[in-house]
Every structure is written in C-alpha cells, then in structure tokens.
C-alpha positions as CSV (number, residue, x, y, z in Angstrom):
1,M,15.8,-4.2,-18.8
2,E,13.3,-6.6,-17.3
3,P,11.9,-9.3,-19.6
4,T,8.5,-8.6,-21.3
5,L,5.7,-10.4,-19.6
6,Q,2.4,-11.9,-20.8
7,P,-0.8,-10.7,-19.1
8,E,-1.1,-13.9,-17.0
9,E,2.5,-13.4,-15.8
10,V,1.8,-9.8,-14.9
11,R,-1.2,-10.9,-12.8
12,V,0.7,-13.7,-11.0
13,L,3.7,-11.6,-10.3
14,A,1.6,-8.6,-9.1
15,S,-0.4,-10.9,-6.9
16,L,2.7,-12.1,-5.2
17,L,4.0,-8.6,-4.8
18,E,0.7,-7.5,-3.2
19,K,0.3,-10.4,-0.8
20,E,3.9,-10.1,0.4
21,I,3.3,-6.6,1.5
22,A,-0.4,-6.8,2.6
23,T,-0.5,-10.2,4.2
24,P,3.1,-11.3,5.1
25,E,1.8,-13.8,7.6
26,Y,0.4,-15.9,4.7
27,Y,3.3,-15.4,2.4
28,P,4.9,-17.2,0.4
29,L,1.7,-18.4,-1.3
30,T,0.5,-21.9,-2.1
31,L,-0.9,-22.5,-5.6
32,N,-4.5,-22.3,-4.4
33,A,-3.8,-19.1,-2.5
34,L,-2.2,-17.6,-5.6
35,I,-5.1,-18.6,-7.8
36,N,-7.5,-16.9,-5.4
37,A,-5.3,-13.8,-5.4
38,C,-5.2,-13.7,-9.2
39,N,-9.0,-14.1,-9.4
40,Q,-10.0,-11.6,-6.8
41,K,-13.1,-9.6,-7.8
42,T,-11.9,-6.5,-5.9
43,S,-8.8,-4.3,-6.7
44,R,-8.4,-6.1,-10.0
45,D,-8.9,-4.8,-13.6
46,P,-9.7,-6.8,-15.5
47,V,-11.3,-9.5,-13.3
48,V,-10.1,-12.9,-14.5
49,A,-10.9,-16.6,-13.8
50,Y,-7.6,-18.4,-14.1
51,D,-7.5,-22.1,-13.4
52,S,-4.5,-24.0,-12.1
53,N,-3.1,-24.7,-15.6
54,V,-3.0,-21.0,-16.5
55,V,-1.3,-20.1,-13.2
56,L,1.2,-23.0,-13.4
57,R,2.2,-22.0,-16.9
58,A,2.8,-18.4,-15.8
59,L,4.8,-19.6,-12.8
60,D,7.0,-21.8,-15.0
61,S,7.7,-18.9,-17.3
62,L,8.4,-16.5,-14.4
63,R,10.8,-19.0,-13.0
64,E,12.7,-19.2,-16.3
65,K,12.9,-15.4,-16.2
66,K,14.2,-15.5,-12.7
67,L,11.4,-13.5,-11.2
68,I,9.9,-16.1,-8.8
69,R,11.1,-19.0,-6.8
70,V,9.5,-22.2,-5.4
71,V,10.0,-22.7,-1.7
72,S,8.7,-25.1,0.9
73,G,8.5,-24.8,4.7
74,A,9.8,-27.3,7.2
75,E,6.3,-28.0,8.4
76,S,4.7,-28.5,5.0
77,R,5.5,-30.4,1.8
78,V,3.2,-28.2,-0.2
79,A,5.0,-26.0,-2.7
80,K,4.9,-22.3,-2.1
81,Y,5.8,-19.4,-4.3
82,R,7.6,-16.1,-3.7
83,Q,8.7,-13.3,-6.0
84,V,12.4,-12.3,-6.3
85,F,11.8,-9.5,-8.7
86,T,12.3,-6.8,-6.1
87,E,15.6,-8.3,-4.9
88,T,17.4,-7.2,-8.0
89,A,15.2,-4.2,-9.1
90,N,16.4,-2.1,-6.2
91,L,13.0,-0.5,-5.5
92,T,11.6,1.3,-2.5
93,L,8.3,0.2,-0.8
94,Q,6.5,3.1,-2.4
95,Q,7.8,2.3,-5.8
96,V,6.9,-1.4,-5.5
97,S,3.4,-0.5,-4.3
98,L,2.8,1.8,-7.2
99,L,4.1,-0.8,-9.7
100,C,2.0,-3.5,-8.1
101,V,-1.3,-1.5,-8.3
102,L,-0.6,-0.5,-11.9
103,M,0.0,-4.2,-12.8
104,L,-3.2,-5.2,-11.0
105,R,-5.5,-2.4,-12.2
106,G,-4.2,-1.0,-15.4
107,P,-3.4,2.7,-16.2
108,Q,-4.3,5.1,-13.4
109,T,-4.0,8.8,-12.4
110,V,-1.8,10.0,-9.6
111,G,-4.8,10.5,-7.4
112,E,-6.1,7.0,-8.0
113,L,-2.7,5.6,-7.3
114,R,-2.4,7.4,-4.0
115,T,-5.8,6.1,-2.9
116,R,-5.3,2.5,-4.1
117,T,-1.8,2.1,-2.6
118,D,-3.0,3.1,0.8
119,R,-3.2,-0.5,2.1
120,L,0.4,-1.2,0.9
121,C,2.2,2.0,1.8
122,S,1.5,5.7,2.5
123,F,2.1,8.8,0.6
124,E,1.9,12.2,2.3
125,N,0.6,13.9,-0.8
126,L,0.3,13.7,-4.6
127,T,3.7,15.3,-5.1
128,E,5.3,12.4,-3.3
129,V,3.4,10.0,-5.6
130,E,4.6,11.9,-8.7
131,K,8.2,11.8,-7.5
132,A,8.1,8.0,-7.0
133,L,6.6,7.6,-10.4
134,Q,9.3,9.8,-11.9
135,R,12.0,7.6,-10.3
136,L,10.4,4.5,-11.8
137,E,10.4,6.2,-15.2
138,D,14.0,7.5,-15.0
139,R,15.7,4.2,-13.8
140,E,19.1,3.6,-15.3
141,A,18.3,-0.1,-15.7
142,G,15.2,0.8,-17.8
143,A,11.9,2.5,-17.2
144,L,9.2,0.5,-15.4
145,V,6.4,3.0,-15.9
146,R,5.5,5.8,-18.3
147,Q,3.1,8.7,-18.4
148,L,0.4,8.1,-21.1
149,P,-0.9,10.7,-23.5
150,R,-4.0,12.4,-22.0
151,Q,-7.3,11.0,-23.3
152,P,-10.0,13.3,-24.7
153,G,-12.3,14.6,-22.0
154,T,-9.9,13.8,-19.1
155,K,-8.2,16.3,-16.9
156,E,-5.3,14.2,-15.6
157,P,-2.8,11.9,-17.4
158,R,-2.6,8.3,-16.5
159,Y,0.5,6.1,-15.8
160,A,1.0,2.6,-17.0
161,H,3.6,-0.1,-16.1
162,L,6.0,-1.3,-18.8
163,L,6.5,-4.9,-17.7
164,A,4.3,-6.1,-20.5
165,G,5.9,-3.7,-23.1
166,E,4.7,-0.4,-24.3
167,P,0.9,0.2,-23.9
168,L,0.6,1.1,-27.6
169,H,-3.2,0.9,-27.7
170,W,-3.3,4.1,-25.6
171,E,-1.3,6.1,-28.1
172,A,-4.4,6.4,-30.4
173,A,-6.2,8.0,-27.5
174,A,-3.9,11.0,-27.3
175,V,-5.5,14.4,-27.2
176,V,-6.2,15.9,-30.6
177,P,-6.7,19.7,-30.6
178,G,-10.4,20.5,-30.8
179,A,-11.4,16.9,-30.3
180,Q,-14.5,16.1,-28.3
181,P,-14.9,13.1,-26.0
182,S,-16.8,10.3,-27.7
183,D,-19.6,8.3,-26.1
184,S,-17.3,5.4,-25.6
185,H,-14.8,7.6,-23.7
186,R,-17.6,9.0,-21.5
187,L,-18.7,5.4,-20.8
188,E,-15.2,4.3,-19.9
189,R,-14.9,7.2,-17.5
190,L,-18.2,6.4,-15.9
191,E,-17.3,2.7,-15.6
192,A,-14.0,3.7,-13.9
193,E,-15.8,5.9,-11.5
194,V,-18.3,3.2,-10.6
195,D,-15.5,0.7,-10.1
196,S,-13.7,3.2,-7.8
197,L,-16.9,3.7,-5.8
198,R,-17.5,-0.1,-5.5
199,D,-13.9,-0.5,-4.2
200,A,-14.4,2.3,-1.6
201,I,-17.7,0.8,-0.4
202,S,-16.1,-2.7,-0.1
203,E,-13.3,-1.3,1.9
204,L,-15.7,0.6,4.2
205,R,-17.7,-2.6,4.8
206,T,-14.6,-4.4,5.7
207,E,-13.5,-1.7,8.1
208,F,-16.9,-1.5,9.7
209,A,-17.1,-5.2,10.2
210,A,-13.7,-5.2,11.9
211,F,-14.9,-2.3,14.1
212,R,-18.1,-4.0,15.0
213,K,-16.3,-7.1,16.1
214,Q,-14.6,-5.1,18.8
215,F,-17.9,-4.8,20.6
216,E,-19.2,-8.3,20.2
C-alpha cells in the first residue's frame, strides 16, 4: 500500500504527474514552476494559493515517502523536482492520467474523467475508462481508486482516489430509498456543471488562439 498523503502532498504529487505528461519539455519542475502548477485556477478543485513554505514542506514529506526526487541539470544549479511514484506503481499512461485528474479535481464520473484526461491520454469510449478504473481498484498492491456511493439526485456514480485515505465524507451521501435531493445537493451539481463549462470555454479559447496564430 502507498502511504497516506495530506492534501498538500496530493496536490504537489499530482501537479508533477500532470506536467510530466502534458509538458515534458519543462519537466522536471523548479520550485516556482511547481508552485504555479499547484495554484492553477483551471483544472483544479479546489483552487489553492500555496506559498513556497507549504510546497517545500510537502516536498520534504514526499521525499521521505520516496515518492519524489530532487534533481539538477548540468546547465543549472536550481533544484528541480520529479515524481518517482509511477516507477514502482506499475501503472499504464491511462491509469496515471485518471489518477492524476482525480487527485487534482476530486471525485468525478466516468464521463467527466474521459473528457478531462483528454490532454493527457486518449480513451476510445467510456467502457475503456471503466476498465482502467477497475484495474486501479483491483490492484494486488492495494486499490488506488474506488467507486463512491451514488449521491441523491445523481444518475452516475463518481470515483475518488485513495492516496489520501478513504473519502469517508462521501459515505453519508449514499442514496437512501425514497430520498429527494436537497437544495445543497442541487447547488453542488449546478456548481460542478458551471465549472465544467468554464473549463471547456477556457480550453476552446486556448485552441482558438493557437489556431489564429497560424494566420498572423
């Protein structure tokens, strides 16, 4: 079993996982780059504002747990950081991508995961996502994700990562026969939909800007 991580450690490790796949040309990350990655306002839930002290403490703890390493290039004396979690976890790119997005954005449905992992890897369909999640759940070395009880008023179950331990606060949200969704649940669903739309708009703007540059 992997060691249980604190929220700050989860965010730091997930940020390293994400940047290694998405922007390998800028990886490993300097401290400043890692702080920026942790504090991104897109593709993050919750959005945080970590300072250098918070990130350094998380890095020290992750080093003790043998999940990250400090490296330095021949052309620079600035310390850089890389994750080594995947070297021993024996995960595929699809599995790492799913785990990374769950760590960065919290519990999500299969459909949300397929959409949000698109910039890291590709899934042909939802069934392929479900199979990858199942393999993460059935690992001999210990489950890394689990399917959560379906919340009142929702059609699809969500999945959560287990690197920070069991997401016990979701247990209370399990479906009770005959229960009706509360206002707070409706609000949470609406907020999640708004966040998803914002992310989609942000990604479209980025793609359009890149497309426009081709003609400038």
